N, C-alpha and C positions, 0 to 999 in steps of 0.2 A: 484336397491336395494330398499328394503322396508324402508321408512323413520322412524326415531326414534319415531316421533309423532304417527305413526300407531301402533307401538309396545306398547306404553303407553296406547293408547285407547283400544287396545285389552286386555291388562292386567286389565284395569278398568272394562271391560265388564265381565271378569271372576274373580272378586275380591275375591270371597269366596275361590276358589281353590288356588288362588295365596297367600292369607293370610295364609292358612294352611301350604303351602310349606315354606313360610318365617318363620313362627313360629317354624317349625321343625328344620330348619337350624339354627335359632337363638339359640334355646335351646342347641343343640349339640355344637355350637361354644362357647356359654357362659360357658359351663361346662369345656371345655378345657382351655379357657383363665383364668377362675377363679382359676383353679388348679395351673397353672403356676405362676400367679401373687401372690397368697397367699403363696405358698411355698417360692418364692423369698423374699416376704415381711417379713416372719417370720425369714428367714435366715439373712437378713440385719438388722432387728430390734434386734435380739439376739446378733449378732456380735457387734452392736453399744453399747448395754448394757454392754458387757463384755470388751469393749475397754480399759478402764482405770484400769483393773485388770490384772496386768502382771502375778503374781504368787500368788496362795492361798495355805496356809499351815494350815492343821488341824490335828486332831487325826486320827489314822488309821480307815478306814471305806470305805464308798462308795464315789468314786470320783464325780459321778453325783450329789449325794445329797449334798456334800460339796459345789459344784458350785451353785446349785439351791438355797441353803440356804444363802450363803455369797454374791453371785453376784445378784441373782434375788429375794432375800428376801422371798423365799417360806418357810413358817414356818415348822420346823422339828427339833426334838431334836438331838443335836450333842454332842458327847463326848468331854469334855473340854481338851484343851491343858494345860499343867502345866504352871504356870507363868514363870518358868525358860526358857521356849522356847521363850517367848517374850523378856526377858532380853538378851538372847543369840543373837537373831536376831538384836536387837537394837545396840548391841556392835559389830556386824559383819561389817568389813570394806567394804564388797561387797554389803551391803544393803544401799540404799538411803533413804528408808522409810519403817518402819514396823508398820502397823496400825492394832491394835486389833479390832475385830468386835464382839460385844456381843449383843445378842438378846434374846427374850423370853417374852417381855412385849409389850403392845399395848396401843393405845389411840384412841377411836372412830373408831376402826377397822384398824388403821394405825400402822405399826410396829415402835416401839421405839428401836433404834439401838445405842449402845454405841461404841464410837470410839475416835479418837484424832482430834484436830483442823487441823493438817496437811492433814489429809485425806479429810476433808470437802472442803478444798481449793485446793486439789490435789497438796499438797506441794508448795502452793503459785502460781500455774499456773492458777487458776480459781478464779474470783471475785464473791462475793455474789451479788444478785440482790437487796437485802435490808439488812440493819443492819450490824452486825459483827459476827465473830465466837464466840463460847462460851469461857469464861475465868474463870468461877467458876463452881463448881460441880452442881449447881442448875440452869444452863442455857442450852438452847437448840437452835438448828438451824433446820428449817423445810425445806422440799422439796418444789419445785416450785408450786405443785398442792395441797398442804395441805391447807385446808380451815381454817387457823388461821391467826392472825395478830400479829405484834410485840407487846410484852407486855402481850400477853395471857398466861395463866397458863396451864400446862399439868400435869395431875395426872395419871401416868401410871397404867395400869391394868395388873395384873399377867396373862400371856398367852393372850387369846382372850376372848371376851364376850361370844362367843359360847361355850367355854370350861368351863364356870362358874368360871372364875378366880376372885380374890379379888383385890380391888384397893389398891395400896401402899399408905400409909398415911405418911410414914417417910420422903418423899421427893417430892416436887413439883418443876417442871422445869418452867422457864420463857423463852418465845421465844424472842431471841435477834437478829436473823438473818434469812434470807431466801436464799436458793441456787437458781441459775439460772436453767432454764429448761434443762433437759438432754435427755428426751425421754426414760427414764429407770424407773424401779420400785422405784429408789431412789427419784424420784419426789414426791412420796407419803409416804415418810419416815420422821420420826422425829429423828434427830441425837443429841445425848447427850454425855457428857464426859463419857468415860469408867469407870472412878472412881465412877460416880453416879450409874452405873449399879452394880458395885461391892458392893457399900455400901448399895444400896437399897435391895440387896439380902444377906446382912450381910456377905460379903466375905472378907472385909478388916479388920476384927477384930480378926483374928486368929481362927475363928470357921471353922469347916469343911463345905463343900458344896457338893451337889449331882452333878451328871454328867452334869446337865443342868445349873449349876451355881446358883441354889437356895439353901437357907440355909437348912441344915439337921435338925436343931432344929426348933421350932415353936413359936418364939417370935412375939408379935404384933409390928406393926410399932411404936405405941406410946411408948412402952417400950424401943425400940431401940433408938428412938429419945431422950428419957429422959436420956438414958445411955450415948449417945455420945454428946448430946447437939446440938441444931439447928444451932448455929453459925458455927459449923464445916462444915455444909453442904454448906455454902456460901463462904468457903475459896477458894482462887485462886488455879487452878490446875497446876500441874507440869508434868514432863515426867512420864507416867504411869509405865515405867519399873523400877522406883526406888523402888516400892513395888508391883510388878505385881502379879495378881491373875489369875485364870484359864479363858480361853477364848475359844469360839467355833471355831474361825478361825482367822488367821492373814493375812492381805493383804500386800504383799511385792513388793516393787519396787526395782529392782536390779540396780546397777550402769551401768552394761553392759549386753548385751545379753548372753555373755559367763558366767557371774556371775549368771544370772537367771537359766541357765541350770545346773550349778554346784550346786546351792542351791536346785533346784528341786530334783536332784539325791540324794543329801545329806539327804534330809528330806523324801525320799521315803523308809522308813524303817518299822520295826515291829510296832513301837509305833506312828509314825507320817506319814503324807501323804502330798506330795507337788504336785500340779497340775497346769498346764496351762489351764485356762478356755477355751481358743481357741481350744485346743486339745479335751477337753470334748465336746465342741459344735460341733466339726467336726464329732465325733462319733454319736451325737444326730442327726445331719443333715443327716448322712448316713442312719439312721433309718427312718428319715423323707423322705429321698429320695426314700426308698423302698415303703413307703405309696404313695408317689407321682407317682411312676411307676405304682402302681395298679390303682390309680385314672386316670392316663393318659391312661392306657389300656382300662378302662371303657369308657373314653371319646372317644377314637379311635373307640371302638366297636359301641358306640352310633352314631358317625359320619358315620360309615359304614352302619348302619341301616337307617340313614337319607338319605344317598346316594341311597340306594335301594328304599326307599320310594319316593324319588324325581323321579327316573326313572319310578316307577310304576304309580305315579300320572301324570307324563308327558305323558306317553303312553295312559292312560285313557283319559286325557285331549285332547290328539291328536285325539283319536278315536271319541270323541264327536265333534270335529271340522273338521272332514274329508270333510264334504260338503262345509264348508266355504273355506277351502284351495283349494278344487277342483274348486270352483267358481273363486277364484283369479287366478288359473292356466288357466281357460277357458278365462278369460279376458285378458290374455297375460302376466301374471306375470311369469317370468322365474323360473325354478326349484331352481336355486341358491338363488333367492329372498325368496322362501318359506323356504329353508334351513336356511337362515339368520334370517327370522322372528322367527322361532321356537327356534333357537339357542340363539338369543339375548334375547328372552323372558325368557328362563330358566336361562340364565346367570344374567339377571336383578334381578330375584327372589333370586338367590344365593347371589349376591352382597348385596342386601337389608338385607337378613337373616344374613350374616356374619357381616355386619356393626352393626346391632342391637344386635347380639350376643356378639361382642366385647364390646359394651357399657354396656350390661347387666352383662357380666363377670367382667368388671372393677368395676361396681357399687356394685356387690355382694362381690367382694374382699375387697372393701373399707368398706362395712358394717361389714364384718367379722373381718377386721383389727381393726375397731373401738371397736368391742366387745372384742377382745383380749386385746386391750389397756385398756379398762375399767376394765377387770378382772385381768390383770397382771401388768399394768403400762408400758408395752413395746410398744413403738410407732413403728409400722411396716409400712414402706413406700411402698405404692402401686404405682408402676410406670410401664408404658408400655415401652417395649424395642423392639429392632430389632428382638429378638427371637419371641415375640408375633406377630410381623409383618410377620415373615416367616410362622407362623402357619396360619394366615389369607390368605396369598398369596398361600400357599399350598392348602387350601380348595378351593380357586377360581380356581386354576389350575386343580384340580380334577374335579370340577364342569364343567369347560370348556370342559373337555374330555367326561364326562358323558352326557353333553347336545348334543353331536354329535349323540348319538343313536336315540333319537326321531327326531332330525333334519333330519337325513338320511331317517328315515321312512316317513317323510313328503315330502322329496325330491323325493323319489322313488314311491310315491303313484300314481297309474294310474288315470288320470282325469276322464275318462269315467265311470269306475267302481264306483268311489267316488260319481259322480253325480247321478247315478242310485240307490245308497243306501239310 
């Protein structure tokens, strides 16, 4: 048999052709691995983000938009639920927690979300990393990745800066706590009492509000503060359902799974909508799966082209080395050794290409996951699994079969003819 050292020396002599084959294989492998890793990472990250949201209830409309807005904090106007819906859920014996979620304002590009203290701590199951939960209307708790410190002030902006909104002057929030990191968009949110959102939009004084929770009239913040008095803004908060106003969504934790299904069915009517975020994500994943199938088909086709290129390059490479192989045969090297030399060389190229491709695919998926995290706040875990290992082993198995073709050609090459050429 030809020793491994001879194979390595031979590959080094023909390094240009070897490098081309390795890069072709690495590119095809990287594409397939990256598609698998990123699809899985998005699925795991989204599922983690929706884990604490058992049931979401909103006004009739799009299920997907309700979940994207309430769970993933994607800005979009939602029709308000009447305050009576919140009061009814709070009094329902099947409900362990009914947390209103009100949004529409921002601060330095971060969403300001109105809710209740029980939601911040997941009804007492989660401890803050710093400080405490809000206790007055003018206090706030920030997400783990919000670049603020305890004691800082937050002056909310109506809408976002890109929408040309105005800064609310009737209420400033003081940061009193910070949540632990969750790997979700809520790490970059500012949570305030829902009463503050109602008052800042003049909804708690008997005036009408539009469907987004903003006052239908156009009073300035200074006039509103003068009318109500600044001391009222620092009063301690109580249960919001004692005088509930409209909210875009309500996060519900049912006491049992059966209660959750009953509540969802009960609120899936003409005026209201009850959804399990996990069900909505399943449908989104199915759409994502269709995209993944297309990308996987492209990756498979690319790998087929690479396989054809490997055969072509190997045959050309073999033709250029006919004389060298013939000399080895004349010196007494058995045909099986020539077969092994060519087969091992091609397999070594494929192994190198697959290894580099897996590393490139993993690195590309990590970079893309980091970009997704920066854009949405969703941490997408990129991990290699046995499924990815099967892909790599499959490529190696196919390569081992393909390598037989040029190896047989070298095995069957007549020595005398090759030496005369």
